Steps between C-alpha positions, in 0.01 A plus 500: 500500500759750623231704674363188674847394608579847631171518689553157655851602602373817660231317701728207580263261327594187316393504133362148526275609782385796291394277214335256747300784647418618151337166419310471831154341482235487770503179713231252409406229753579154381216254482544128545421312187307227692283721718126436497287693260237753612230253401646231725531743788138605452395134505686447831333806652159381384560159655615663824178701521274204423298409812495136396880492522538708817616199705790430264844634565766575239577133443133417454453785253804383305343156466169661401673703228670193355181294513290766327776628272425865592853569622814286508750617757675401821378530859737789574367696202140454613596604852679818379199602292262442791716697744548785249124532462430451874309179448698297755559560867863565595689187600550462872774270621334239721634495854489200725265535792695519821392235751369625832557364846236239591277621781425180692525602866125546527458133399726378782248582772350150482608157374417339166499832315849524352754227426860575410741265329852494361776255406826430680791266436659224708817335377595140568853386577520395134419866404163397360251784519171437679227766471249543784184707437325589829156662529440720806174646631590859589189548712574212739870449414423132450728293277225366272673272253819449304626328189844360417648483152846401376729742312217733390124542485247606238161668486339156510678430831368824649149414384518151654631629835221758520239239413622279787500792746155634411339156494640433846386834643144489364451878517311757297761583239300793364614692811862386467800697369829342392816708545831413333795652321524539123668171419421354161332198661284720728403762245472270199182508294414137582539553874285813497235341283484196729479687831254758369295270277473190719524641853397865446802617702609864490869537414745758633866531401790673670692767313814390315814491714296592810494207745356729769163483324480133602718512809290248696581202278865610478528508880323166524743337256801637689357363826450161337857485371668640815289324762716347778360156422574527127761241391835628381480292183262279307603178336179422310186672383307304761707671772384838374136387499536364856648824629238725336220277638655517848540876475135532397390330824744702713403831343123453515512395869735777614354827639545784252580854617301659213189320629542605862680172570217285373587181313441520121287184517268663755486827308423318176216314674344831609594470870746790510261771623357274771849409626614860512179609676538221756857610570382857562239373745764289673726803541211707637415226750865478606511877558191481718651214699822696555298806610305290750824352629651846547193630682508201729865571581422867555229431757717241677263212432629197313307296253416260783350772723791506753659828612861535392783730599461810286873561513578169331249448226724282284391687187749514211528695180277797424261417789794518744596847379141621525469363854827663604386834357171467690683429824722805454195718437325370813812563707526852363133566583552378860805727538297795374226429755754490780657821375160674493439400859830637611436826316188560702697463828809708408572865430591618150863547606531142622327369184756677278780346703348149450464553129862617476610187688 
């Protein structure tokens, strides 16, 4: 004892630590008392390799084990055994597919190809909310149809408004695309099933929080609400209906800049290209008439065949400037002819004196 105490004192070691080290035993891993047995683990592996059960995931195999009595364990235990033996693909966290911008500009080259719709609110003097749902043809910019609902609207309301619009238009809906935002009423399962199942309409949706994807209907709604003829207030729901109906007539009969100043009604009827072509021909004919008028003024002959004073043509605008330039050029040419004649009759010294003057 004395030797041990002296040795511990020399090494600066506590006696209790010495005796603890003296009774050291190798570390043995602890095993859970409720872990599965090797036979159960083998049964799980066998089930995981069975081709008849290849479509089952961990939960399905757990149910299979309980039904057959081959192994009785939880879903997490089955999953750990499968992963440890590389019988299950690694879990990948599902990511939501990012929506893309709808590419609809190619459909706007002609009418009756793409309709856009949205909802906007009008408030009465009593603060009652009135919802207006307009449908706009982006190809012809025609205000097709609208529906009015009080306080709110549902998928059934959207379906009814589209039924009224498509029955009125009588078009081939298999070539039609409907563009809207991602509102619950527009993107609901009933609405999509109705438009696709009954009318065979292709659906496109704008990206969330991106009104620029459907900027045409947004601009149209702003124009409807800020039109100079729009009333400052509405007393009844009927007043809202009257204004939207009036705006529909005003808008469809007003020349639209995006259509080359053709009325949406004419563009929707297929007359837009003919009207624009006729305007080009009219401009070409007007240019030819102006050219003939200028030539007549240049030669000094009026449209009635009577000689006029070339110094007072009465031409205004661009033709007047061209005529004045022509007169200056003719005067300059005459002065040069006179100068050439004088050169032939004078000596070089006299010519230099004239030029200096």
